[in-house]
N, C-alpha and C positions, 0 to 999 in steps of 0.2 A: 788946627789938630795936623803935627809933619805928612805931613801923604812921603814922603825920598828916603821910607825906610832898608835902609840897600846891602845892610849885615842884617842876616838870616840867623835860624834861634839856634841852626846847626854852627857859626861861626861862635858867638856868643858861648855855648857850652864848650867848642875844641880851648876856646881862651883862660874862662876858669878853668879848667881839667888844668891847662898846662902850668898854670900859679900854683892848683894844689897839689900834682903830683910833684913839682922843681922837671919836668922833660916833655920835650915833645913826644918821645919813643911809651912813655907810660902813661902818657895820656888816650895814645892812638891803642894803646892796650885795655886802660880801662873803658875807651869809645867804644873797642870790635874793631877802630877804622886805618886803614894806610897812614901812616906818620905822616909821607908826602900832601897827602890829605889833610893830615891836624895842621901841618907847620903853614899850607897854605892860607885856613880859616885866619888863624893867629894871622899869617901877612895883612889878610888882609882888615882885621883889628887894630892894626897896627898904621897901618894905611891910612884908615878914617881921622881915628885920630889927631893924626900927627906927634904925639909927642909919644917916649919917651918911657914904653911899659913895663920893658920886660931887657933883664939883661943878662948877656950868651959870653954861659964862659966854659971853656975846655975840661975843666977840671971839675966845678958843678953844677954842671948844665944850663939852664935856665932857676932866675931866679927875676921876680916880680920889684918892681921899687913899689914907693909908694903910693903912684896912682895906680898902675897896676893893679896891686891890689884892692882899692879901694874901686878898680870899675871892676874888677869881678869879682865881689861883693855886690855892686850894682846889678849887673847878668846873673847871677843865682838867685840874685831876690824876686826880679824879670822872671828867670825860667820856673823859678817856683809857683809865682804866680799867673804865668800861662798854663800849667799843671794845672792847676786847681781850677785854674776857669773850664777845660775841659774834664774833670771831673763833677762840678755844677753843671755844664751839655751834659752831662751823658743820665747826670741823677734825675733830668728833665725830662727824658727820656726812661728811663727804666723805674722811675719811685712814683710813690702821692706824696710826694711830700710838692711847698707849692704852693701858691694860689690857681683855684679852679673857677674862673669866668662864668657863666653861668646863664646864659637869658633871656626869656622867657613870654610868650603868648598865650598864653592857657589861663582863664576867667579865675582858676581853684587852685591850676600850680602848688599856694601853699596848706592842699590840703594832702600831695603828696612828697612832694619835693623833700621836704622834709625829714619825713620817714625815708626816705633815700638816702641819705646823706647823713644821720645819724650815727649808721655804724657804719659809716668810711671814713668817716673823721672821728668815733672812738679806737677805730684802731688803728689811726694811720695821725695819732699826733700833729706832725709836722703841713697835717693839709689843712688849708686855707677856703672860703668859699666865699665868693662877692656875687650875688644874683638881683639881677637888674630885669624892673619890667616892662616892655615896652606893648607896640602893638602889634603885628607879625609883619607889615612892614620894615619898623625901625629897627624891630632885631636881627631881618635877613643884613640889612648896611649895614646894624653892629658885627656881625659876625668876618662879613665880607671884610673888612675896614680894618680886622684882625683886633678889636677893643671885645671881642668876644672866644670862651672854648670851643663852647658848645651851644647848640639853644633846642629850645621846645618850643615848638610852633605848627600854627594850623598849615595841614600843608597846599592851601592855593595859594595861584601866583609860584609856585617855590622860582627863583634869580637861579642862573646862569651860575656856575662853579659852588653847590652849594651840594654839599651829599647825603642823602636824607633817607635813612631806618624808620618803616614804619613800627606807627605805637597801640591808637588807639581808634577803630572803630564808634563816631558820637553821633548818633542820631539827634535830631532833636526831640523837646519835650515839653510838655507846657504848665507850670511853677502855680500852684493856686495857694491860696491861704490855706492855711489846716479843718478851716471848719468848712469851705467850699463846699461844695453837693457835687463837685465835682471831683470829690479830695478821694481817693481810693477807687475808681472807677478802672479797671481794666486798662485800656486808653481811649483817644476820643479825636474825633477826625478833624481835620485845622477848619475847615468852614464851621464849627461847633466852638472850636477853638476862638475865631475871627468875630464872633457876635457880642464877646466879651472889651470892658471899655482893656488895654494893652500897655502896659508899658514897656519902651524896649530899648536893651544895651545897643549904645551911641558909642562902636568903638568901627573904625575902619572897614571891620572886615566882618565882624557883625551885625553890623546895619543893617548891612547889604546883602546875605547868607538871611537873615530875615525876610528883610520886604521880596527880595525872589521866590521862601519860600509860601508868600502869600499869591505874590504877582502869575503865579505859576497856576493854582485855577482859581483864577481872574478874583480873588477874593479883595475886601482896602478894608482893614479889620480900623480902630477906630482908635487912632496913637494919645492917651489921652499924659504920656509923661518920657523922659528919655533920660539915665545918665549912663557916664560913662564908667561906670564901675559895678561889678557885680553883685560888690554885695549895699548897691546903695538899692538894683532893680528890688532885691531878697527885701531886702527892708520896707520900700515901696507895698511892693505883691503883699508882706506880712502886715501892713498898714493897711490895706482891704483896698487899695489904689486900683488897683487892675490886677491883670495874672499878664505872664511871660513868659517869650518862647526862647528858650536855652538850652545848650547842647550838654555841659559840664555838672556834675552837681557836688559842692561839697559835704566832709561829714557829718556838717551838722545837720538838723532842720529846724532849726532856728533860725530868725535873721540876727544881726547887729543890735535887732531892739528888742529879743528874746521873743516874738510871735513864731509862732510855730506855723512850718511849710509842709507845701507835699509838691512833688511831683509826679506827673503825670504822664505815660506815656499818650505819644501822637502816634496817631497809622500807621501804619506799616508803606514802606518803600520809599515815604519823604527824602532827601537828599541828603544824608551826614554830611556830619566835618573831621576831617581826618586827622590826628593828631600826630604827628611825626615830629623824630628828632633829626638833628642838623648838623654837618661837622664844616670846617674846610677838607681841599680833598686833601690828597698826604696823608704821611704816614701819622697817625694821631700821637701825642703824648699817652705814655702809659695812665696814668690818669684819666685820660677821655677812658681810655679804652674800657677804663671798672666801669668807670660811671655811667657807658650807657649801654653794658653790661648790664646793669643793679636795675636803669632804667627801663632796658628790655625782658626785665626777668618780674618786675613788680608787673609791667601791663598785661601779660602774660596772667598771671597768679590771680584769686582772688580778690587781691586790695582795689585791683581795678573797676570790677563787679559795681564798687560802689560809687565810682565817681558817671557811669552811663546809669541813661535810664533806656530802658526798651518795652519795646510794645510785649506782652505776654503772648 
């Protein structure tokens, strides 16, 4: 790519205008610029190409040679392209067109993200959405590297350079089969939960969080299975393999296997997970602002109550 771009946009515009109007004075009037400045800019163009582009006569003013007319046409195309590029840039900042790249670490994000995005996309046919599932660490890396526009993640170990907005406080709960004798109870203690075989969500944040809950109370549950997806954990619980400690619940009370499940609140006072939204510093595109506003409003409404389980 050439780096010695010696001619300014002003010079290109001045030359094209002189060719169009046939005189320096007329071009100066059209561009609201002094004739001497127009003449100097045209001189820069002619000096740059070293070819005879204009013919000057006292009687007829300035006429372009064939080469001059061709060059003026190219200049106009470049100027039009530049204007279109600026307009596209303004659209990125002010409209809901383009692609919004969302990363998330929220085990049941499919329960709420589509509900937020559907009205935005119906109202803005030019909007496209790319969704990427991550763990809590990689989603922050992807945001900071510019691969994502906005992220939804747990607010532990937030990296420098990420601006966050609080969304939801998620206390832990115990997931049991629908027919389990703990189903429907007000809440159970963590010590009582530790008496049952445990299915562990084996994710970079979820595993140490769950282990920390039990360790803080001196408990050592019997972990009979680990799974890296929330739905596999739910399916194992539904099948009767054990119980699980989770923080978010989907809007369905069935596992993929079709088994009924029940979320039982754990004792009050256990440390929760904080769900937050993150973005890179600086003025965000309007598209990001609108998405974050919809996300925050949803999290403050009744829909958010369905994905969290709190002690009665």
